N, C-alpha and C positions, 0 to 999 in steps of 0.2 A: 458637471466638470469634474469631480472626481474620477469618473470613468473616463472623462480627456486623458486628464494629469496621469493615469494609471498607464492609458495606452501608449502613450507618448514616451514615458518612462521606460516602459518593456521595449519598445520599439527601440530607442535610443540606445539603452544597455545593449540588447542582441546585436543590432546591425552595428553599432558602432561610428565613429566618423567614416562614412563610406558616400559615396557617390548617390547610394541607393535611398540611402537614410531620408533625404526631403521628399521623395516619392510615397514611400511609405506613410509618414508623416502628414503630406497632403492627402491620402487616401483615407487617412483614420476620419475625416472631418465629415465626409459622405458615410463613412460608416458607423459612426455614432451614431449621426441622424438618424441612417437605418435600422438601428439597433431599436431606438427609441420609439420611433415609429410604428416597428412590427412589434413592441410591447404593449403599446396604448391601443392600435388599431386591427393588429394581426394583417400588415399589406406592408409590402417593400414596393415603394413606387420605383417603376422604371427609371425615371429620367436620375434619381438617385442612383441605380444599380448602375445607370450607363454612366454617371459622374463619376463614380469609383473606378468604374474600367478605366476612364478615360486618364483620370488625375494619377495612376498607379501605371497602369500596362503602357501608355503611350512613354513616360519619360524611361520607364525600364527597357523598353524595346529600344530606344535609341541608346541607353547605357550598354545592352547586351545585345545586340541585332544577331548573335550566332544564337541565342537561346528562346528566340521567338519560334520556333518550330516545335520545341518540346513543351514550349509554356501554350499552345493553341492544341498540342496533341493532349494535354492535361486538362484544358477546358473543355474537348469535346468529350471524353474519357467520362468523366465527372458528369458533365450534362446527360449524357448518356444512361448513365446509372442511376441520376437522380430523376430523369423522366419515366423512368422505369419504375422507381419508387412512387413517383406521383400518380403513375395509371392506376397502381394499386391502392392507391388513396392514403398514403403515408407524410406526403408533401404537397405546397402549394405552389404553383407556378412561379410564385415571387422566389420562393425557397428554391427553385430548381435555378433561376438564371442568377442569383447572388451566387450559389454555390459555384458554376462555372466560372464567374469571373472571378471569384475568388481562387479557382484552380490555375485560370489565366495567369493572374498577379503571382501565387506560390510556385509555378511554373520556372518561374524566375529566378527562384532560389533553388530549384533542383525537386526530384522526384520525392524525397526523405519529406520535405514540407509539404509536400500534395497529399502523400499518403497522411501526414500525423493531420494535415488542416482539415482532411474529409473524414477522418475517423475522432476526432475531437470532438468536434459537436454533436455525436449520438451518444459518445460517454457524457458528456454534459446534460443532455437533454434528456436521457434516459431516467436518473435520479429526479430531476424535476417533474416529470411525466408521471412517474410514482406517487410522488408526494402527490400531487395535484388529483391521482386517480382515489389515494387513500383517504384522503382530507376531505373527498369531494366537491373540490374545486373545478374540474372537468369531467366529464363524462370520456366512455371508452371511444367514442369518437368525437369528442370536443377537441378544437382546433387551440395549439398550444403554440404560441412564439418561437420559430427555429431561427429566423433570421441573428438574433443575439448570438446564440449558442453556433451558429456559421463562423459568424464574426470572430468571437474569441478563440475556436479554431483555428482560426486563420493566423491570427497573432500568436497563438501559443504553437503550432506548425512552424510559422519565421524564426519566433524565438529560440524554440529546442531545435531545429535547423543550424543555426549559427551556433549555438552552444558546443 
């Protein structure tokens, strides 16, 4: 509940009273569910990732039809990069799909938001992974939930882009 209120407040302050705000707030619901599920089960269910895409990208495409192309390019670029990371064992396919959907959504805000949204999760999860390794809560190959960091990174990318 606190996480949801925090996300809503950050989005409201960052985006302000604009037509995009309801789309972002609506997308926060499946986003928060995805974060909770990934932390507990290390899974990102495809139906929720799809719901995130539809609830945000659909309305944003209607509001900004001229930005659809750039958003699709962002999604394909991030998808390609994350597939390569997954191939080398760094990510699960759920993370790959979620990253592509978030890049699609962030693409409507612009390239700086996409870059921040892609970079921030790695900066967030790096210290977490190091802590878990040092405290032996995870092994070198042990899975660590990356979905929450992807989602926080997307919110940060959007918020910092608007600032």
